PyMOL commands that place a pseudoatom at each C-alpha (Angstrom):
pseudoatom trace, name=CA, resn=MET, resi=1, chain=A, elem=C, hetatm=0, pos=[138.608, -32.601, 46.505]
pseudoatom trace, name=CA, resn=HIS, resi=2, chain=A, elem=C, hetatm=0, pos=[135.054, -31.954, 44.774]
pseudoatom trace, name=CA, resn=VAL, resi=3, chain=A, elem=C, hetatm=0, pos=[134.491, -34.264, 41.869]
pseudoatom trace, name=CA, resn=LEU, resi=4, chain=A, elem=C, hetatm=0, pos=[132.053, -32.357, 39.924]
pseudoatom trace, name=CA, resn=THR, resi=5, chain=A, elem=C, hetatm=0, pos=[129.916, -35.204, 38.621]
pseudoatom trace, name=CA, resn=LYS, resi=6, chain=A, elem=C, hetatm=0, pos=[130.058, -38.930, 38.749]
pseudoatom trace, name=CA, resn=LYS, resi=7, chain=A, elem=C, hetatm=0, pos=[127.972, -39.235, 35.564]
pseudoatom trace, name=CA, resn=PRO, resi=8, chain=A, elem=C, hetatm=0, pos=[130.794, -40.080, 33.158]
pseudoatom trace, name=CA, resn=LEU, resi=9, chain=A, elem=C, hetatm=0, pos=[132.261, -42.930, 35.521]
pseudoatom trace, name=CA, resn=VAL, resi=10, chain=A, elem=C, hetatm=0, pos=[128.553, -44.284, 35.650]
pseudoatom trace, name=CA, resn=VAL, resi=11, chain=A, elem=C, hetatm=0, pos=[128.103, -44.249, 31.994]
pseudoatom trace, name=CA, resn=PHE, resi=12, chain=A, elem=C, hetatm=0, pos=[131.577, -45.988, 31.442]
pseudoatom trace, name=CA, resn=TRP, resi=13, chain=A, elem=C, hetatm=0, pos=[131.077, -48.768, 33.975]
pseudoatom trace, name=CA, resn=ASN, resi=14, chain=A, elem=C, hetatm=0, pos=[127.742, -49.574, 32.664]
pseudoatom trace, name=CA, resn=ARG, resi=15, chain=A, elem=C, hetatm=0, pos=[129.578, -50.296, 29.320]
pseudoatom trace, name=CA, resn=TYR, resi=16, chain=A, elem=C, hetatm=0, pos=[132.331, -51.955, 31.019]
pseudoatom trace, name=CA, resn=PRO, resi=17, chain=A, elem=C, hetatm=0, pos=[131.117, -53.317, 34.171]
pseudoatom trace, name=CA, resn=ASP, resi=18, chain=A, elem=C, hetatm=0, pos=[134.601, -54.759, 35.081]
pseudoatom trace, name=CA, resn=SER, resi=19, chain=A, elem=C, hetatm=0, pos=[135.645, -50.809, 35.529]
pseudoatom trace, name=CA, resn=GLU, resi=20, chain=A, elem=C, hetatm=0, pos=[133.092, -50.288, 38.352]
pseudoatom trace, name=CA, resn=GLY, resi=21, chain=A, elem=C, hetatm=0, pos=[135.509, -51.303, 41.257]
pseudoatom trace, name=CA, resn=SER, resi=22, chain=A, elem=C, hetatm=0, pos=[138.301, -49.176, 40.098]
pseudoatom trace, name=CA, resn=LEU, resi=23, chain=A, elem=C, hetatm=0, pos=[136.230, -46.246, 39.334]
pseudoatom trace, name=CA, resn=THR, resi=24, chain=A, elem=C, hetatm=0, pos=[134.255, -46.353, 42.465]
pseudoatom trace, name=CA, resn=ALA, resi=25, chain=A, elem=C, hetatm=0, pos=[137.691, -46.597, 44.172]
pseudoatom trace, name=CA, resn=TRP, resi=26, chain=A, elem=C, hetatm=0, pos=[139.366, -43.681, 42.402]
pseudoatom trace, name=CA, resn=HIS, resi=27, chain=A, elem=C, hetatm=0, pos=[136.041, -41.637, 42.865]
pseudoatom trace, name=CA, resn=ARG, resi=28, chain=A, elem=C, hetatm=0, pos=[136.049, -42.456, 46.676]
pseudoatom trace, name=CA, resn=GLU, resi=29, chain=A, elem=C, hetatm=0, pos=[139.806, -41.391, 46.861]
pseudoatom trace, name=CA, resn=MET, resi=30, chain=A, elem=C, hetatm=0, pos=[139.357, -38.348, 45.127]
pseudoatom trace, name=CA, resn=ARG, resi=31, chain=A, elem=C, hetatm=0, pos=[136.643, -37.041, 47.298]
pseudoatom trace, name=CA, resn=SER, resi=32, chain=A, elem=C, hetatm=0, pos=[138.544, -37.789, 50.402]
pseudoatom trace, name=CA, resn=GLY, resi=33, chain=A, elem=C, hetatm=0, pos=[141.845, -36.308, 49.347]
pseudoatom trace, name=CA, resn=LYS, resi=34, chain=A, elem=C, hetatm=0, pos=[143.015, -32.820, 49.807]
pseudoatom trace, name=CA, resn=TYR, resi=35, chain=A, elem=C, hetatm=0, pos=[145.549, -32.446, 47.109]
pseudoatom trace, name=CA, resn=THR, resi=36, chain=A, elem=C, hetatm=0, pos=[147.147, -28.904, 46.409]
pseudoatom trace, name=CA, resn=THR, resi=37, chain=A, elem=C, hetatm=0, pos=[149.764, -30.012, 44.063]
pseudoatom trace, name=CA, resn=PHE, resi=38, chain=A, elem=C, hetatm=0, pos=[150.442, -32.469, 41.436]
pseudoatom trace, name=CA, resn=HIS, resi=39, chain=A, elem=C, hetatm=0, pos=[153.234, -33.886, 43.683]
pseudoatom trace, name=CA, resn=GLU, resi=40, chain=A, elem=C, hetatm=0, pos=[150.761, -34.399, 46.509]
pseudoatom trace, name=CA, resn=LEU, resi=41, chain=A, elem=C, hetatm=0, pos=[148.272, -36.233, 44.186]
pseudoatom trace, name=CA, resn=ARG, resi=42, chain=A, elem=C, hetatm=0, pos=[150.991, -38.615, 42.983]
pseudoatom trace, name=CA, resn=ALA, resi=43, chain=A, elem=C, hetatm=0, pos=[151.938, -39.610, 46.266]
pseudoatom trace, name=CA, resn=VAL, resi=44, chain=A, elem=C, hetatm=0, pos=[148.423, -41.383, 46.315]
pseudoatom trace, name=CA, resn=PHE, resi=45, chain=A, elem=C, hetatm=0, pos=[148.319, -41.880, 42.795]
pseudoatom trace, name=CA, resn=PRO, resi=46, chain=A, elem=C, hetatm=0, pos=[152.011, -42.753, 41.726]
pseudoatom trace, name=CA, resn=LYS, resi=47, chain=A, elem=C, hetatm=0, pos=[151.071, -43.569, 38.044]
pseudoatom trace, name=CA, resn=ALA, resi=48, chain=A, elem=C, hetatm=0, pos=[149.117, -40.244, 37.157]
pseudoatom trace, name=CA, resn=ASP, resi=49, chain=A, elem=C, hetatm=0, pos=[150.617, -38.484, 34.661]
pseudoatom trace, name=CA, resn=LYS, resi=50, chain=A, elem=C, hetatm=0, pos=[150.354, -34.746, 33.437]
pseudoatom trace, name=CA, resn=VAL, resi=51, chain=A, elem=C, hetatm=0, pos=[149.477, -34.612, 29.739]
pseudoatom trace, name=CA, resn=GLY, resi=52, chain=A, elem=C, hetatm=0, pos=[149.216, -31.051, 28.715]
pseudoatom trace, name=CA, resn=ASN, resi=53, chain=A, elem=C, hetatm=0, pos=[146.663, -29.500, 31.126]
pseudoatom trace, name=CA, resn=LYS, resi=54, chain=A, elem=C, hetatm=0, pos=[145.079, -32.812, 31.999]
pseudoatom trace, name=CA, resn=ILE, resi=55, chain=A, elem=C, hetatm=0, pos=[145.931, -35.595, 34.541]
pseudoatom trace, name=CA, resn=VAL, resi=56, chain=A, elem=C, hetatm=0, pos=[145.723, -39.128, 33.295]
pseudoatom trace, name=CA, resn=PHE, resi=57, chain=A, elem=C, hetatm=0, pos=[145.028, -41.866, 35.572]
pseudoatom trace, name=CA, resn=ASN, resi=58, chain=A, elem=C, hetatm=0, pos=[145.550, -45.802, 34.961]
pseudoatom trace, name=CA, resn=VAL, resi=59, chain=A, elem=C, hetatm=0, pos=[142.393, -47.503, 36.221]
pseudoatom trace, name=CA, resn=GLY, resi=60, chain=A, elem=C, hetatm=0, pos=[141.499, -51.099, 36.430]
pseudoatom trace, name=CA, resn=GLY, resi=61, chain=A, elem=C, hetatm=0, pos=[144.863, -52.546, 36.163]
pseudoatom trace, name=CA, resn=ASN, resi=62, chain=A, elem=C, hetatm=0, pos=[146.095, -50.198, 33.444]
pseudoatom trace, name=CA, resn=LYS, resi=63, chain=A, elem=C, hetatm=0, pos=[143.104, -51.402, 31.156]
pseudoatom trace, name=CA, resn=TYR, resi=64, chain=A, elem=C, hetatm=0, pos=[141.254, -47.922, 31.246]
pseudoatom trace, name=CA, resn=ARG, resi=65, chain=A, elem=C, hetatm=0, pos=[142.193, -44.301, 31.376]
pseudoatom trace, name=CA, resn=LEU, resi=66, chain=A, elem=C, hetatm=0, pos=[140.538, -41.433, 33.292]
pseudoatom trace, name=CA, resn=ILE, resi=67, chain=A, elem=C, hetatm=0, pos=[141.610, -38.025, 32.083]
pseudoatom trace, name=CA, resn=ALA, resi=68, chain=A, elem=C, hetatm=0, pos=[140.534, -35.173, 34.534]
pseudoatom trace, name=CA, resn=ALA, resi=69, chain=A, elem=C, hetatm=0, pos=[141.235, -31.576, 34.693]
pseudoatom trace, name=CA, resn=ILE, resi=70, chain=A, elem=C, hetatm=0, pos=[142.115, -30.790, 38.177]
pseudoatom trace, name=CA, resn=HIS, resi=71, chain=A, elem=C, hetatm=0, pos=[142.132, -27.225, 39.639]
pseudoatom trace, name=CA, resn=PHE, resi=72, chain=A, elem=C, hetatm=0, pos=[144.259, -27.780, 42.721]
pseudoatom trace, name=CA, resn=ASN, resi=73, chain=A, elem=C, hetatm=0, pos=[143.896, -24.023, 43.893]
pseudoatom trace, name=CA, resn=ARG, resi=74, chain=A, elem=C, hetatm=0, pos=[140.100, -24.583, 44.126]
pseudoatom trace, name=CA, resn=GLY, resi=75, chain=A, elem=C, hetatm=0, pos=[139.982, -28.219, 45.070]
pseudoatom trace, name=CA, resn=LYS, resi=76, chain=A, elem=C, hetatm=0, pos=[137.797, -29.123, 42.043]
pseudoatom trace, name=CA, resn=VAL, resi=77, chain=A, elem=C, hetatm=0, pos=[137.890, -32.225, 39.785]
pseudoatom trace, name=CA, resn=PHE, resi=78, chain=A, elem=C, hetatm=0, pos=[136.382, -32.259, 36.363]
pseudoatom trace, name=CA, resn=VAL, resi=79, chain=A, elem=C, hetatm=0, pos=[136.338, -36.023, 34.653]
pseudoatom trace, name=CA, resn=ARG, resi=80, chain=A, elem=C, hetatm=0, pos=[136.621, -35.167, 31.136]
pseudoatom trace, name=CA, resn=HIS, resi=81, chain=A, elem=C, hetatm=0, pos=[137.038, -38.679, 29.684]
pseudoatom trace, name=CA, resn=VAL, resi=82, chain=A, elem=C, hetatm=0, pos=[136.882, -42.337, 30.836]
pseudoatom trace, name=CA, resn=LEU, resi=83, chain=A, elem=C, hetatm=0, pos=[138.480, -44.436, 28.038]
pseudoatom trace, name=CA, resn=THR, resi=84, chain=A, elem=C, hetatm=0, pos=[139.581, -47.905, 27.262]
pseudoatom trace, name=CA, resn=HIS, resi=85, chain=A, elem=C, hetatm=0, pos=[143.401, -48.305, 26.550]
pseudoatom trace, name=CA, resn=LYS, resi=86, chain=A, elem=C, hetatm=0, pos=[142.806, -48.370, 22.885]
pseudoatom trace, name=CA, resn=GLU, resi=87, chain=A, elem=C, hetatm=0, pos=[140.597, -45.519, 22.613]
pseudoatom trace, name=CA, resn=TYR, resi=88, chain=A, elem=C, hetatm=0, pos=[143.189, -43.483, 24.714]
pseudoatom trace, name=CA, resn=ASP, resi=89, chain=A, elem=C, hetatm=0, pos=[146.104, -44.519, 22.350]
pseudoatom trace, name=CA, resn=GLU, resi=90, chain=A, elem=C, hetatm=0, pos=[143.876, -43.185, 19.381]
pseudoatom trace, name=CA, resn=GLY, resi=91, chain=A, elem=C, hetatm=0, pos=[144.507, -39.712, 20.974]
pseudoatom trace, name=CA, resn=LYS, resi=92, chain=A, elem=C, hetatm=0, pos=[141.064, -38.227, 19.850]
pseudoatom trace, name=CA, resn=TRP, resi=93, chain=A, elem=C, hetatm=0, pos=[140.888, -37.022, 23.507]
pseudoatom trace, name=CA, resn=LYS, resi=94, chain=A, elem=C, hetatm=0, pos=[143.397, -34.496, 23.068]
pseudoatom trace, name=CA, resn=ASP, resi=95, chain=A, elem=C, hetatm=0, pos=[141.038, -32.526, 20.551]
pseudoatom trace, name=CA, resn=GLY, resi=96, chain=A, elem=C, hetatm=0, pos=[138.769, -31.341, 23.256]
for i in range(1, 96): cmd.bond("trace and resi %d" % i, "trace and resi %d" % (i + 1))
show_as sticks, trace
zoom trace
């Protein structure tokens, strides 16, 4: 898969350094994977959930949330948000 930018991950782990290892592992796995369906993605990321047209990943032992738009047909991953669990629960990310 082609993760279009790593910048949101870096910005987040600079703010929350304990997230760096988990976000790096997620990025590495997404780049090396070839997922053509959500079902294939869940085989590797069993806790990933579809919320509307986005995929939500639990990162860092359920401490953080990564929200991505994934175009399986084109092999592209757009990182939309990386949030703390509290920020995710506030739901503001759903607006955009």
